[in-house]
N, C-alpha and C positions, 0 to 999 in steps of 0.2 A: 396423228394416226390414229385409225379407226380400227374397230375389231376386224373389219374385213381384210383391211391391209394387213395387219398381224397374223392373221391366218394365213393370208396368199404367203408371206413371207414363211412361215412355218410349214407349209405344204412345198414350198421350193426346198427347203431345207432336208424334208423328207427323202424328196427326190435325190439329193446330194448324200444322204445315207445309204438309199438303194444303189446309187450308182457305187460308191465304195464297196457294198456287200459283193457287187459283181467281181471288182478288183480283187477281191479277198478269196473270193470263191474260185477264180482264174488261177490264183496265183497256188491255190492247194491243187487243182486238177492239172495243173501244167507247171509254169516256172516264170516267174519274175525276179530276176535275182537282184535288180537293182531296189526292190522294196523288201523294208524290213516288216515281215507278216504281224510280229506282237506289236510293233510300233504303231502300224498301221490300224491295228484291230483297236489298240487303247484309243486312236482318234476317232474311228468309227463309233465305238460305244459312247464315248463322253459326249459327240456331236449330238448322237442319237437322244439322248436323255436331256442336255441343256437345248440343244438347237431345234429339236422336232418337239418332243414331249411336254417339257417344262415351258417353253414358248409358248406353245398352243393353249395349255392348259392356264397359263398366268393370264394369257388374253382374256379366257373364257371366264374364269373366274373375276376379272376385272369388270367385264361386259354385265354379268349377273349383278356384282356389288352396286354397278351405276345404275341399274333399275331400282335398286332398293334406296339408295341415297337420294334418289331423283335428280344426278346430275353426272356428268360425264367425267369418268373418274382417271381416263386416259390420260388427261393432261398432267393428273398428278403422279401416273405410273408410268409415263412412257419413257421417262432417264431410268427406269429398272427396266423395263423391255429392250429398251436400247443396250444397256449394259450388260444383258443376259446372253443376247445375238453376238456381242464382240467378244466375250469371254467365249463363247461357243465357237465362234469360228477360229481365236486365238488358239483354242485345243484342239481344232480340226487341222489348222497349218502346222502346230508345233509338236504335237504327238508324232507323228508320222516321220518326223525329220529326227528328233533328239529323244523319243521316248519320254520317261520320266526327267527331264532336266528343268533347268532356270526358267524359261519361258512358258513350257508347258505347265508345271507347277502353280507359277505367277497367276495363269489364267484359269484354271482349275480352282485354286483357292479363292481367287475374285469370285467364281461364279458363287461358291458357297456363300460368301457374305452378300451377294444380291439375294439368294434364298432366305437370308435372316431379315434384310432390310424388306422384303415382299411380306414375310411372315408378320413381322412386326406394323406393317402398313395394313395388310388386310384385317388384322385383330383389331386396331385403332377404327378401321371403316365400318366394320360389322359392330361395333360398341356403339358408334355414332348414328346406325339405324334405329335405336332403341327399339327394335323387334327383336321378337325370339321365335326365330324359324330353324326348323331341324337343317336346313341347307347350311346354314351357318355354322353347327356344329361339327358338319362334316369339313367344311373349310377350315376353321379353325385346328382339328383335328390332323388334317391333310399337311396345313403349315406347321404343324408342330413336329409330325414326322419326317417331312422334308428336310428340316433343319437339325432333327435328330441322326439322320442318316449320315451327316457331314462327318459324324465321328467314326466313322469307319474309314473316310477319306484321310481324316488327321491320323488315327491310327497308322495307316499304312504310310503315310509320311514321316511319321517319328521313326517306325522300324528301319526306313530308308536312312533318315538321318543318323539314327544310333548304330546302323550297321547291324542289327538285331533282329534280321528278317528271319522267320522260321514258317514253315509250309503250313502248319495248323493255324499260327495265328494270322499267316498273311491271309489263307482262306476264310478264316472267322471275318478279318474286318472287311473283305471283299463282299462277302455275303450279308454282312449287316448294313454297308451301304445299298447294294441291291434290295434287300428285303424293304428297308425303311423308304426305299423310291418305288418299287412295284406296289407293295402291299400298305404302303404309307399314304405318300403324296399321290401317287396317280389314282389309284384304288378309290381312296378316299374322296379326293375331287371328282371322278367319273361318278360315283354313288350320290354326292350330294347331286350333281346337276341331274341323275335320272331322276332321285325322290321328290326334286322341286317341283316335277311334273305333277306327281301323287298327293304331295303335300296341300294341293288345292282342295283337295277333300279332308276337311276337319276331323273326319271321324278315322281317317289314317293316322294322323299326327303320333298319338301314344303310342300305336305299333310301329310306326317308322324310327320314332326317337329310341323304342328298346333294341331294334335292330342296330341302330348306330352304337348302342351301347354294349352290343355282344361284340361287334366288330371291333371298336375300340378296345375293350377289355382283352380282345384275341390277339392284338396286333402284336405287342412287344413280346411275350412269351412264345407267339408263334415264329419268332426269328430263329428259334432254337430247332425249328423243323429244316431249317437249312445247316444245323451243325449237330445233327444227330451223329455223325461221325466221331464226334470227339466223345471223351469219357466224360458222363454227365451223371449226377446222382438220381436214384431211381424218383424221388419226390419231384426233381425237376422235370423227367421225363414226363411224368404224371401230369403235370401243371400243362407242357407242350401237348400232349393227348388231348386234356380239355381244351385247349385253346382250337386247336384242329377241330374238334368237333363242336366249339361254340361257333365256329364260322361257316360250316355246314348248316348248321340248326338256325343261323342267323340267315344265311343265304334262301335257305327252302323255306324261310317264312315270307322273305321277301318276294320268292316266286309263288307262293300263294296268293300274294298282293297283286301282283305285275299281271299273271294269268288272267283273273275277271277284269282287269282294266285295260286289257291289250287294245280292246276296240277305242278305249278314250286316247292312249297313249298313240295309235296311230294316227288319230285325227290331230293329235297334238303335234306329231314329229313329221306327218305326211308319209305316204306310203313307202317309196324307196328308202327315206332315211330311216323308216322303223325296222325296214329288213336288214339294214346293216349295222343299228344297234341291237336287235334281235341277236344276231350273230355274234356279236361282241358278249351279250349277256350268257351266250351258250357256251363260248370261251372261258368264260368268266366261272360257270357252272363246272366245268372239267377241273379248271385250276382248283377250286377249293377242293373237289373229289381226289385230285392227284395228292393235294397236301396231306389230306385223311390219311390216304393210303401211304404215304411217305413214313408215317408213324410207325409202321411194322419193321423192326430194325433190318431183316433180310432185304426188303425192297429198296429200305433208304440207303442201304450200303450199296445196292446194286446201282441203283439211280445217280448216285453220286460218285461212283467209280468209272461212268463212262460217259464221255464228254459230250457225245450226239445227243444222250439223254436230258444233259442238264443244258444245250443248246436248245433242245426242240422245247423245254419249259420255259425259258426266257423269251424265246420268239412267241409263243403263245402268248404269253402275257403283253409284251411289247406291242407285237403286231395283231393278233388275235383278239386281245381284249381291249388294249390301250388305243391303238391306232384307229381300229374299224369304230371305237366309239366315238373317238374325234372326228372322224368322216362323217358318220351319221348326225353327230349333234351339229356340226357346220353346216350341213346341209339343212338343217332344221332350222338354224340362225339366220339362214341366208349368205353366209360367208362364202359358199360354192354352191352354182348354181346345180340342180338337178337337170342338166342338159343329156342329149343323147352322148356327146362327148364322154362328159363326166361319167355317167352311168357306164359306158364301154371300159374307161380306165379303171374303175373302182371294181367292175366283175373280173377284168383279166387280173387285178391286183389281188384279189379276194381268192381266186383260183390258185394263184402263186401262193400264197398263204398255206391254204390246204395243202397242196402239194409238196410243200416245204415241210410240212409238219408232218405226212405221211412217209417223206424220204428220210427223213430224221429218225423218225421211229423205226424205221426198217433198219437203218445202219446202228441205230443203239442196241437193238434186240440182236441184231446179227453181230455185233461186237461181244455180246453175253456169251455168245456159244463159239466166239472167235473165227467167226466167218467173215471171210473177204465177200463183200458186195459187188461183183463188177459193175464199172462205169457208175458206181455212185456219187462219185465228188465229178463227173460230168453231168450227172443227171442235175445235181443240187446247182450247179453253174449254171446251168439253163432254166432251171426254177428261178433264180435270183435275177436273171435277164428277164423273165416273166414279170416278174414285181416291178423291176425297174420299166418295163414297156407299159405297164398300166398306170404308174405314177405319172412317166413323162406324156401320155395321153392328156390326163387330169391337167399337167401344168402348162400344156400348148395354149397360146392364147386361142379363144374362140373365133376370132377373125380367121386365124391362119387354117385353124381345122376345116372352116366352114367353105373355105376356098379350095382346099385340096378335096372335100368331098365334092364340091360342085365340079370341079375339073375330071373328076373318076365318072361322075354322072353324063357328063359331055362325051368322053371316050366311048362309055357303054350305048350311048345314044345312036 
């Protein structure tokens, strides 16, 4: 299997994620009595993480390591990629049926062990290159944080097995997993792929390495940005604030490097790919600023107290930052073509992401004032369908799309 094939599978999985998102939104707005909302949500989120983001990032990491090793490493990693996608579909099918049960726990646990093997493999292959590259530091850290996130999942399993589930500890475990996935495995892989383009300029190597060190220093204490609702000592709060500031400073430093090099990056990525990646980086800027704002106790209490705000933030990172970057980078490496069909699908999808964030923000702010926004759930359902439609257009075979366009042209003629 090649990078192109694995990414095509990943984009198909993203379409499945979007389809389930439509079903979830429909159930909130109307009624589907035969579907358990919580169980389907678990399947949706687990599949989004494993089947979409992790599958795509694993393939991209392997492709970059293949370049530095001078050999096709997919032959070595294919069994891990197959194992990951099997686990992802296992979770997709088992969670909606049984929630946390024998099969869903088996597949979710197996996916964690896949991440351990993947971390060990890339660590070994990076060392075999005999090179010291900034991208390798990002990849190694991403693998470590991805493996570390599993402690949150195992904590949940332990609480369930021992029947010691407590709301605070449950949330702490969930946010632990999410933090080290979002801000560790996802973010560090993406930033590694981005800064690899800038690393070709040797004068930037020292600055890029220092940016990495700031993010790496901040990642572990930044977890408590998601747990400020828990009682923590003042010294720990001070460390959390320092971590949030370090992330903002690191990203501001990165931006001062990226902006002067934007023409260089545009030439590296191609015009349309550059636009999509730029939107991802803009969303990342919003993310780090929101994290800094969450250090204000009153804002933290408000944000974590209202579900639409939490969902809005999670979708900002998963869709606005991570998904858009993967889309833009995939066009850069030629895994998806910059065709009119794909451009149309991506524009529709991006429009859906923006509308989704606006709607969730309106819903969250209104909830703070205990004001019900009429038809907001119906609007969110429509927006979910918009995102699904954009991805459907992207996943349609080129020949099918070309035939339909030709038929329309004939009818108009």
